[in-house]
C-alpha positions as a LaTeX table, in Angstrom:
\begin{tabular}{lrrr}
\hline
Residue & $x$ (\AA) & $y$ (\AA) & $z$ (\AA) \\
\hline
Unk1 & 0.00 & 0.00 & 0.00 \\
Unk2 & 1.25 & 3.58 & $-0.67$ \\
Unk3 & 2.73 & 5.46 & 2.30 \\
Unk4 & 0.60 & 8.01 & 4.16 \\
Unk5 & 1.89 & 11.54 & 4.62 \\
Unk6 & 0.34 & 13.88 & 7.12 \\
Unk7 & 0.62 & 17.18 & 5.22 \\
Unk8 & 0.29 & 19.27 & 8.37 \\
Unk9 & 3.07 & 17.82 & 10.49 \\
Unk10 & 5.42 & 15.56 & 8.62 \\
Unk11 & 4.79 & 11.96 & 9.65 \\
Unk12 & 5.46 & 9.52 & 6.80 \\
Unk13 & 4.03 & 6.09 & 7.60 \\
Unk14 & 5.57 & 3.34 & 5.45 \\
Unk15 & 4.84 & 0.45 & 7.81 \\
Unk16 & 2.56 & $-1.16$ & 5.22 \\
Unk17 & 4.99 & $-0.69$ & 2.33 \\
Unk18 & 6.58 & $-3.66$ & 0.58 \\
Unk19 & 9.25 & $-1.85$ & $-1.38$ \\
Unk20 & 12.15 & 0.55 & $-0.99$ \\
Unk21 & 12.94 & 4.15 & $-0.09$ \\
Unk22 & 15.43 & 6.22 & $-2.08$ \\
Unk23 & 16.71 & 9.81 & $-2.13$ \\
Unk24 & 16.72 & 12.12 & $-5.15$ \\
Unk25 & 17.28 & 15.90 & $-5.19$ \\
Unk26 & 15.82 & 16.68 & $-1.78$ \\
Unk27 & 13.02 & 14.13 & $-2.09$ \\
Unk28 & 12.31 & 10.78 & $-0.49$ \\
Unk29 & 11.28 & 8.53 & $-3.36$ \\
Unk30 & 9.02 & 5.63 & $-2.42$ \\
Unk31 & 9.06 & 2.53 & $-4.64$ \\
Unk32 & 6.69 & $-0.42$ & $-4.57$ \\
Unk33 & 8.60 & $-2.97$ & $-6.60$ \\
Unk34 & 9.80 & $-1.07$ & $-9.68$ \\
Unk35 & 6.99 & 1.47 & $-9.52$ \\
Unk36 & 7.48 & 4.91 & $-7.97$ \\
Unk37 & 4.38 & 5.54 & $-5.87$ \\
Unk38 & 5.32 & 8.76 & $-4.10$ \\
Unk39 & 7.90 & 11.54 & $-3.83$ \\
Unk40 & 7.99 & 13.59 & $-0.63$ \\
Unk41 & 10.23 & 16.62 & 0.14 \\
Unk42 & 12.50 & 15.73 & 3.05 \\
Unk43 & 12.07 & 19.25 & 4.37 \\
Unk44 & 8.42 & 18.41 & 5.16 \\
Unk45 & 9.12 & 15.26 & 7.17 \\
Unk46 & 9.81 & 14.91 & 10.89 \\
Unk47 & 9.45 & 11.16 & 11.40 \\
Unk48 & 9.46 & 8.14 & 9.06 \\
Unk49 & 7.93 & 4.84 & 10.18 \\
Unk50 & 8.96 & 1.68 & 8.31 \\
Unk51 & 8.14 & $-1.99$ & 8.64 \\
Unk52 & 10.20 & $-5.13$ & 8.13 \\
Unk53 & 9.53 & $-5.28$ & 4.37 \\
Unk54 & 11.07 & $-1.91$ & 3.52 \\
Unk55 & 14.58 & $-1.62$ & 2.04 \\
Unk56 & 16.56 & 1.55 & 2.71 \\
Unk57 & 20.22 & 2.35 & 2.01 \\
Unk58 & 22.90 & 3.85 & 4.21 \\
Unk59 & 23.02 & 6.89 & 1.93 \\
Unk60 & 19.33 & 7.55 & 2.58 \\
Unk61 & 19.91 & 7.18 & 6.32 \\
Unk62 & 22.60 & 9.85 & 6.12 \\
Unk63 & 20.18 & 12.16 & 4.31 \\
Unk64 & 17.59 & 11.61 & 7.03 \\
Unk65 & 20.20 & 12.63 & 9.58 \\
Unk66 & 21.10 & 15.70 & 7.50 \\
Unk67 & 17.44 & 16.81 & 7.50 \\
Unk68 & 16.98 & 16.02 & 11.22 \\
Unk69 & 14.46 & 13.22 & 10.53 \\
Unk70 & 13.83 & 10.31 & 12.92 \\
Unk71 & 13.47 & 6.83 & 11.41 \\
Unk72 & 11.59 & 4.23 & 13.46 \\
Unk73 & 11.35 & 0.54 & 12.57 \\
Unk74 & 8.10 & $-1.10$ & 13.68 \\
Unk75 & 7.29 & $-4.74$ & 14.23 \\
Unk76 & 4.26 & $-6.55$ & 12.78 \\
Unk77 & 2.06 & $-5.04$ & 15.51 \\
Unk78 & 3.12 & $-1.50$ & 14.62 \\
Unk79 & 5.19 & $-1.12$ & 17.81 \\
Unk80 & 8.59 & 0.57 & 17.51 \\
Unk81 & 11.38 & $-2.00$ & 17.72 \\
Unk82 & 14.40 & 0.11 & 16.72 \\
Unk83 & 15.21 & 3.57 & 15.49 \\
Unk84 & 17.68 & 6.01 & 13.99 \\
Unk85 & 17.82 & 9.41 & 15.63 \\
Unk86 & 19.92 & 12.34 & 14.42 \\
Unk87 & 22.59 & 13.39 & 16.86 \\
Unk88 & 21.69 & 16.97 & 17.67 \\
Unk89 & 24.00 & 19.80 & 16.69 \\
Unk90 & 22.75 & 21.60 & 19.80 \\
Unk91 & 25.72 & 23.49 & 21.22 \\
Unk92 & 24.82 & 22.70 & 24.82 \\
Unk93 & 24.55 & 18.91 & 24.52 \\
Unk94 & 27.37 & 18.09 & 26.95 \\
Unk95 & 26.25 & 20.73 & 29.44 \\
Unk96 & 22.68 & 19.51 & 29.35 \\
Unk97 & 23.68 & 15.88 & 29.80 \\
Unk98 & 25.78 & 16.81 & 32.84 \\
Unk99 & 22.93 & 18.92 & 34.24 \\
Unk100 & 20.46 & 16.07 & 33.80 \\
Unk101 & 22.81 & 13.62 & 35.53 \\
Unk102 & 23.29 & 16.04 & 38.43 \\
Unk103 & 19.62 & 16.99 & 38.80 \\
Unk104 & 18.49 & 16.73 & 42.42 \\
Unk105 & 15.68 & 14.41 & 43.45 \\
Unk106 & 13.42 & 17.29 & 44.61 \\
Unk107 & 13.85 & 18.95 & 41.22 \\
Unk108 & 12.96 & 15.71 & 39.41 \\
Unk109 & 9.90 & 15.27 & 41.63 \\
Unk110 & 8.75 & 18.82 & 40.93 \\
Unk111 & 9.02 & 18.21 & 37.17 \\
Unk112 & 7.09 & 14.93 & 37.39 \\
Unk113 & 4.29 & 16.48 & 39.42 \\
Unk114 & 3.90 & 19.22 & 36.80 \\
Unk115 & 3.66 & 16.60 & 34.03 \\
Unk116 & 1.15 & 14.50 & 35.98 \\
Unk117 & $-1.01$ & 17.51 & 36.83 \\
Unk118 & $-1.13$ & 18.56 & 33.17 \\
Unk119 & $-1.97$ & 15.01 & 32.09 \\
Unk120 & $-4.86$ & 14.73 & 34.53 \\
Unk121 & $-6.28$ & 18.09 & 33.45 \\
Unk122 & $-6.04$ & 16.96 & 29.83 \\
Unk123 & $-7.92$ & 13.79 & 30.72 \\
Unk124 & $-10.57$ & 15.93 & 32.41 \\
Unk125 & $-10.90$ & 17.91 & 29.17 \\
Unk126 & $-11.43$ & 14.66 & 27.26 \\
Unk127 & $-14.23$ & 13.73 & 29.66 \\
Unk128 & $-15.88$ & 17.12 & 29.21 \\
Unk129 & $-15.56$ & 16.96 & 25.44 \\
Unk130 & $-17.24$ & 13.55 & 25.40 \\
Unk131 & $-20.07$ & 14.64 & 27.67 \\
Unk132 & $-18.90$ & 13.01 & 30.90 \\
Unk133 & $-18.33$ & 14.64 & 34.27 \\
Unk134 & $-14.80$ & 15.93 & 34.71 \\
Unk135 & $-15.10$ & 17.51 & 38.16 \\
Unk136 & $-13.53$ & 14.58 & 40.10 \\
Unk137 & $-10.43$ & 14.65 & 37.91 \\
Unk138 & $-10.11$ & 18.42 & 38.16 \\
Unk139 & $-10.27$ & 18.17 & 41.93 \\
Unk140 & $-7.71$ & 15.35 & 41.88 \\
Unk141 & $-5.30$ & 17.43 & 39.76 \\
Unk142 & $-5.22$ & 20.03 & 42.54 \\
Unk143 & $-4.02$ & 17.35 & 44.98 \\
Unk144 & $-0.91$ & 16.28 & 43.04 \\
Unk145 & 2.11 & 16.69 & 45.30 \\
Unk146 & 5.82 & 16.69 & 44.59 \\
Unk147 & 6.75 & 13.46 & 42.82 \\
Unk148 & 3.06 & 12.46 & 42.81 \\
Unk149 & 3.66 & 10.79 & 46.17 \\
Unk150 & $-0.05$ & 9.94 & 46.51 \\
Unk151 & $-0.08$ & 8.23 & 43.09 \\
Unk152 & $-2.78$ & 10.53 & 41.72 \\
Unk153 & $-1.84$ & 9.51 & 38.18 \\
Unk154 & $-2.92$ & 5.90 & 38.80 \\
Unk155 & $-6.09$ & 6.97 & 40.61 \\
Unk156 & $-6.95$ & 9.33 & 37.74 \\
Unk157 & $-6.39$ & 6.51 & 35.23 \\
Unk158 & $-8.86$ & 4.24 & 37.02 \\
Unk159 & $-11.49$ & 6.99 & 37.12 \\
Unk160 & $-10.81$ & 8.10 & 33.54 \\
Unk161 & $-10.82$ & 4.75 & 31.77 \\
Unk162 & $-13.63$ & 3.51 & 33.96 \\
Unk163 & $-15.79$ & 6.39 & 32.75 \\
Unk164 & $-14.91$ & 6.08 & 29.07 \\
Unk165 & $-14.21$ & 2.45 & 28.16 \\
Unk166 & $-17.13$ & 0.20 & 27.16 \\
Unk167 & $-18.36$ & $-2.16$ & 29.87 \\
Unk168 & $-16.97$ & $-5.19$ & 28.05 \\
Unk169 & $-13.49$ & $-3.63$ & 27.65 \\
Unk170 & $-10.69$ & $-2.10$ & 29.68 \\
Unk171 & $-7.43$ & $-0.28$ & 28.98 \\
Unk172 & $-4.88$ & $-3.02$ & 28.25 \\
Unk173 & $-1.68$ & $-1.92$ & 26.47 \\
Unk174 & $-0.70$ & $-4.40$ & 23.78 \\
Unk175 & $-4.18$ & $-5.94$ & 23.44 \\
Unk176 & $-4.15$ & $-5.88$ & 19.63 \\
Unk177 & $-7.35$ & $-7.92$ & 19.31 \\
Unk178 & $-9.31$ & $-5.06$ & 20.88 \\
Unk179 & $-9.73$ & $-2.18$ & 18.38 \\
Unk180 & $-9.82$ & 0.49 & 21.08 \\
Unk181 & $-6.56$ & $-0.68$ & 22.67 \\
Unk182 & $-4.96$ & $-1.29$ & 19.26 \\
Unk183 & $-5.78$ & 2.27 & 18.16 \\
Unk184 & $-4.53$ & 3.76 & 21.43 \\
Unk185 & $-1.25$ & 1.84 & 21.16 \\
Unk186 & $-0.73$ & 2.93 & 17.55 \\
Unk187 & $-1.50$ & 6.56 & 18.35 \\
Unk188 & 0.86 & 6.56 & 21.32 \\
Unk189 & 3.60 & 5.07 & 19.11 \\
Unk190 & 3.26 & 7.96 & 16.66 \\
Unk191 & 3.16 & 10.47 & 19.52 \\
Unk192 & 6.27 & 8.91 & 21.07 \\
Unk193 & 8.13 & 9.43 & 17.79 \\
Unk194 & 7.54 & 13.18 & 18.10 \\
Unk195 & 8.59 & 13.09 & 21.77 \\
Unk196 & 11.85 & 11.33 & 20.89 \\
Unk197 & 12.60 & 13.92 & 18.22 \\
Unk198 & 11.88 & 16.72 & 20.72 \\
Unk199 & 14.30 & 15.21 & 23.25 \\
Unk200 & 17.03 & 14.71 & 20.64 \\
Unk201 & 16.64 & 18.18 & 19.13 \\
Unk202 & 16.90 & 19.79 & 22.59 \\
Unk203 & 20.28 & 18.11 & 23.18 \\
Unk204 & 18.90 & 16.08 & 26.09 \\
Unk205 & 19.93 & 12.62 & 27.25 \\
Unk206 & 17.08 & 10.20 & 26.51 \\
Unk207 & 17.80 & 7.53 & 29.18 \\
Unk208 & 17.83 & 10.10 & 32.01 \\
Unk209 & 14.12 & 10.49 & 32.75 \\
Unk210 & 12.54 & 12.11 & 35.79 \\
Unk211 & 10.13 & 9.22 & 36.50 \\
Unk212 & 10.40 & 6.51 & 33.84 \\
Unk213 & 13.51 & 4.42 & 34.27 \\
Unk214 & 14.53 & 1.18 & 32.63 \\
Unk215 & 17.92 & $-0.23$ & 31.74 \\
Unk216 & 16.57 & $-1.28$ & 28.36 \\
Unk217 & 14.80 & 2.00 & 27.47 \\
Unk218 & 16.94 & 4.67 & 25.76 \\
Unk219 & 14.07 & 7.20 & 25.73 \\
Unk220 & 12.81 & 7.39 & 29.31 \\
Unk221 & 12.70 & 11.19 & 29.13 \\
Unk222 & 10.55 & 11.06 & 25.99 \\
Unk223 & 8.13 & 8.80 & 27.86 \\
Unk224 & 8.01 & 11.37 & 30.67 \\
Unk225 & 7.42 & 14.38 & 28.44 \\
Unk226 & 4.74 & 12.76 & 26.29 \\
Unk227 & 2.41 & 12.00 & 29.23 \\
Unk228 & 0.40 & 15.26 & 29.00 \\
Unk229 & $-0.01$ & 14.68 & 25.25 \\
Unk230 & $-1.74$ & 11.30 & 25.48 \\
Unk231 & $-5.24$ & 12.85 & 25.74 \\
Unk232 & $-5.01$ & 14.08 & 22.13 \\
Unk233 & $-4.97$ & 10.41 & 21.08 \\
Unk234 & $-7.51$ & 9.32 & 23.68 \\
Unk235 & $-10.08$ & 11.84 & 22.48 \\
Unk236 & $-9.97$ & 10.76 & 18.84 \\
Unk237 & $-10.11$ & 7.03 & 19.64 \\
Unk238 & $-12.83$ & 7.25 & 22.27 \\
Unk239 & $-14.95$ & 9.65 & 20.23 \\
Unk240 & $-14.80$ & 7.25 & 17.26 \\
Unk241 & $-15.70$ & 4.34 & 19.55 \\
Unk242 & $-18.63$ & 6.32 & 20.94 \\
Unk243 & $-19.80$ & 7.18 & 17.40 \\
Unk244 & $-19.49$ & 3.54 & 16.31 \\
Unk245 & $-16.93$ & 4.36 & 13.59 \\
Unk246 & $-13.84$ & 2.69 & 15.07 \\
Unk247 & $-11.88$ & 0.61 & 12.55 \\
Unk248 & $-8.17$ & 0.03 & 13.16 \\
Unk249 & $-6.93$ & 0.30 & 9.57 \\
Unk250 & $-9.13$ & 3.29 & 8.79 \\
Unk251 & $-8.05$ & 4.99 & 12.03 \\
Unk252 & $-4.31$ & 4.88 & 11.34 \\
Unk253 & $-4.15$ & 8.08 & 9.24 \\
Unk254 & $-6.60$ & 9.74 & 11.64 \\
Unk255 & $-4.30$ & 8.94 & 14.55 \\
Unk256 & $-1.29$ & 10.29 & 12.65 \\
Unk257 & $-3.26$ & 13.53 & 12.20 \\
Unk258 & $-4.22$ & 13.55 & 15.90 \\
Unk259 & $-0.61$ & 13.17 & 17.05 \\
Unk260 & 0.39 & 15.96 & 14.69 \\
Unk261 & $-2.60$ & 18.25 & 15.10 \\
Unk262 & $-3.66$ & 20.93 & 17.53 \\
Unk263 & $-2.68$ & 20.51 & 21.18 \\
Unk264 & $-4.72$ & 23.40 & 22.55 \\
Unk265 & $-5.74$ & 26.92 & 21.62 \\
Unk266 & $-2.26$ & 28.28 & 22.40 \\
Unk267 & $-0.30$ & 25.51 & 20.63 \\
Unk268 & $-1.50$ & 24.79 & 17.09 \\
Unk269 & 0.58 & 21.61 & 16.70 \\
Unk270 & 1.39 & 18.92 & 19.25 \\
Unk271 & 4.90 & 18.25 & 17.84 \\
Unk272 & 5.74 & 21.95 & 18.14 \\
Unk273 & 4.47 & 21.94 & 21.73 \\
Unk274 & 6.63 & 18.89 & 22.46 \\
Unk275 & 9.69 & 20.61 & 21.00 \\
Unk276 & 9.00 & 23.65 & 23.18 \\
Unk277 & 8.58 & 21.44 & 26.26 \\
Unk278 & 11.87 & 19.68 & 25.46 \\
Unk279 & 13.70 & 23.00 & 25.18 \\
Unk280 & 12.08 & 24.21 & 28.39 \\
Unk281 & 13.14 & 21.03 & 30.19 \\
Unk282 & 16.71 & 21.65 & 29.04 \\
Unk283 & 16.64 & 25.11 & 30.60 \\
Unk284 & 15.07 & 23.64 & 33.72 \\
Unk285 & 17.81 & 20.99 & 33.97 \\
Unk286 & 20.49 & 23.68 & 33.72 \\
Unk287 & 18.67 & 25.76 & 36.38 \\
Unk288 & 18.01 & 28.63 & 34.00 \\
Unk289 & 14.36 & 28.49 & 35.10 \\
Unk290 & 12.93 & 27.44 & 38.45 \\
Unk291 & 9.69 & 25.75 & 37.32 \\
Unk292 & 8.62 & 23.51 & 34.49 \\
Unk293 & 5.42 & 24.97 & 33.03 \\
Unk294 & 3.39 & 22.25 & 31.31 \\
Unk295 & 0.25 & 22.90 & 29.25 \\
Unk296 & $-2.76$ & 20.58 & 29.15 \\
Unk297 & $-4.50$ & 19.22 & 26.08 \\
Unk298 & $-7.87$ & 20.65 & 25.14 \\
Unk299 & $-9.86$ & 20.65 & 21.89 \\
Unk300 & $-9.51$ & 23.81 & 19.85 \\
Unk301 & $-13.25$ & 24.38 & 19.89 \\
Unk302 & $-14.69$ & 25.83 & 23.07 \\
Unk303 & $-15.73$ & 23.21 & 25.59 \\
Unk304 & $-18.39$ & 23.39 & 28.25 \\
Unk305 & $-18.57$ & 26.15 & 30.83 \\
Unk306 & $-16.94$ & 23.68 & 33.22 \\
Unk307 & $-13.71$ & 23.83 & 31.20 \\
Unk308 & $-13.96$ & 27.51 & 30.38 \\
Unk309 & $-14.06$ & 28.27 & 34.09 \\
Unk310 & $-10.77$ & 26.50 & 34.78 \\
\hline
\end{tabular}
């Protein structure tokens, strides 16, 4: 099948392609067998997703690096298994890595609480947008302490998914047989690609997260920073499920658009908001700013008076 390009924010999805990717005069040239099916300017692309049946040369990989494009290789389930990330030319890379490594525990906890609070408020906005009561989550967001010591994130998740998931379903990451969970996983994968690019472009060290930590995860910080952005995927998936229009294959380009579309009224594009958050975190790590200010997701259109009064 031909690749899908999100014209607004540069995600080229070639996971379904059985063919090859070439470079010619500033363009990525997509071949299916001997047939050229698409040519896309590299200057318009932020992330390229490929599957196991795509051939790509080392020369093309170097061009992706030159244009600051992330390449992610997905398995048969659409989950990222490996990736190529451009090494940032950011002049403060070494300083930022040292600052991250030296960051105090109270400073990490303060950053995590800001991310959790923004995530919960975004989840509350999803509830409002879908006609459900959001007051309990808004009250819970006010109770988030340093480091989320009371585990408000987990409590919010139980309330949130309990209110939105069908009675015969539940939120289960990796449950590919369930269309709701499959769509959420795919959307989060696309969103994570943008978060990884934001971390790399800010000259930050991916494994040094503030909450997520795993010896086998090179992008813990990306997983931290993307948390407040998950509601932009949740809203699209759950609205489609509510409308009875949820189909995994048909939803893929919609989810690409959602991960690349508006974050809120102040940030027209989620990837741009992620880049800004990554740069802000770099300044926070180096103690140039005292607080990490994290926005919450909300639909561009005006929500209920409950949200407007926040």
